[in-house]
KOLKOL-674400 format. One record per residue (C-alpha): x, z, y. Coordinates in Angstrom, 2 decimals. Layout:
BEGIN
<<X; Z; Y>>
...
//
This chain:
BEGIN
<<151.99; 127.62; 20.81>>
<<152.45; 124.19; 22.42>>
<<149.43; 122.91; 20.44>>
<<147.28; 125.66; 21.97>>
<<148.45; 124.79; 25.51>>
<<147.69; 121.08; 24.93>>
<<144.21; 121.99; 23.69>>
<<143.56; 124.13; 26.79>>
<<144.79; 121.25; 28.95>>
<<142.23; 118.93; 27.31>>
<<139.50; 121.53; 27.86>>
<<140.47; 121.88; 31.54>>
<<140.21; 118.11; 32.03>>
<<136.87; 117.94; 30.20>>
<<135.51; 120.90; 32.15>>
<<136.68; 119.35; 35.42>>
<<135.00; 116.05; 34.60>>
<<131.71; 117.79; 33.71>>
<<131.89; 119.86; 36.91>>
<<132.53; 116.74; 38.99>>
<<129.65; 114.86; 37.35>>
<<127.30; 117.84; 37.89>>
<<128.25; 117.99; 41.58>>
<<127.66; 114.26; 42.03>>
<<124.25; 114.44; 40.34>>
<<123.23; 117.40; 42.51>>
<<124.39; 115.70; 45.71>>
<<122.45; 112.56; 44.87>>
<<119.24; 114.15; 43.62>>
<<118.79; 117.39; 45.57>>
<<117.86; 116.94; 49.21>>
<<117.28; 119.68; 51.78>>
<<113.63; 120.08; 52.68>>
<<112.51; 117.91; 55.56>>
<<111.31; 120.07; 58.40>>
<<108.32; 118.55; 60.10>>
<<107.81; 118.78; 63.79>>
<<104.55; 119.65; 65.45>>
<<101.82; 117.03; 65.13>>
<<101.46; 117.25; 68.92>>
<<105.10; 116.26; 69.53>>
<<105.14; 113.58; 72.20>>
<<107.78; 110.86; 72.31>>
<<108.63; 109.64; 75.78>>
<<109.91; 106.12; 76.43>>
<<110.80; 104.52; 79.76>>
<<108.97; 106.13; 82.68>>
<<106.35; 107.96; 80.60>>
<<108.08; 111.36; 81.00>>
<<107.91; 111.54; 84.82>>
<<104.33; 110.22; 84.68>>
<<103.33; 112.90; 82.17>>
<<104.94; 115.67; 84.23>>
<<103.13; 114.53; 87.39>>
<<99.82; 114.26; 85.55>>
<<100.03; 117.54; 83.62>>
<<101.22; 120.14; 86.15>>
<<99.71; 123.16; 84.30>>
<<101.73; 122.57; 81.13>>
<<105.31; 123.63; 80.49>>
<<107.15; 120.80; 78.73>>
<<110.21; 121.47; 76.58>>
<<111.88; 118.09; 76.19>>
<<114.82; 117.21; 73.98>>
<<116.92; 114.28; 75.18>>
<<118.51; 112.78; 72.08>>
<<120.15; 109.81; 70.41>>
<<119.61; 108.84; 66.81>>
<<123.32; 108.39; 66.03>>
<<124.63; 111.69; 67.41>>
<<125.51; 114.32; 64.78>>
<<124.85; 117.05; 67.36>>
<<121.35; 115.73; 68.06>>
<<120.67; 115.44; 64.32>>
<<121.81; 119.05; 63.86>>
<<119.33; 120.24; 66.51>>
<<116.43; 118.19; 65.09>>
<<115.18; 120.73; 62.49>>
<<115.52; 123.63; 64.95>>
<<113.61; 121.79; 67.67>>
<<110.98; 120.78; 65.10>>
<<110.55; 124.41; 63.99>>
<<110.22; 125.56; 67.60>>
<<107.63; 122.88; 68.29>>
<<105.56; 123.86; 65.24>>
<<105.61; 127.53; 66.12>>
<<105.19; 127.51; 69.89>>
<<103.11; 124.44; 70.79>>
<<99.95; 125.59; 72.53>>
<<97.64; 124.51; 75.34>>
<<100.11; 125.46; 78.09>>
<<103.42; 124.70; 76.38>>
<<104.17; 121.40; 74.69>>
<<107.24; 119.78; 73.18>>
<<108.52; 116.26; 73.61>>
<<111.47; 114.05; 72.83>>
<<113.11; 111.38; 74.92>>
<<115.48; 108.84; 73.36>>
<<118.18; 108.36; 75.99>>
<<118.90; 104.79; 74.86>>
<<115.28; 103.68; 75.20>>
<<114.73; 105.49; 78.50>>
<<117.54; 104.29; 80.74>>
<<117.84; 106.35; 83.92>>
<<115.25; 108.96; 82.97>>
<<117.64; 111.57; 81.47>>
<<119.71; 111.51; 84.67>>
<<116.63; 112.58; 86.65>>
<<116.51; 115.86; 84.72>>
<<120.19; 116.74; 84.52>>
//
């Protein structure tokens, strides 16, 4: 009976190692699909956002203020991209403004 328990113990270790290796391979090789944003997505830097809003008064702009290192901003990225692909039209456009490259601009818009 102790020989059977030792054999099951070896099988548990082997199975655990195979499971761990399978998980590592999957984590390394399988990536979530990259969600593309609209081709018309505009990136605003410096004072280009206020200039665009003054110039284009007939268009509603949905602008995401983001940083590249924020996990919250990275979590919103695929959702914002999907919204931009689906709803960009002549009178509603989407844009992004990097808060680190556009000092003072995000504060103008809350």
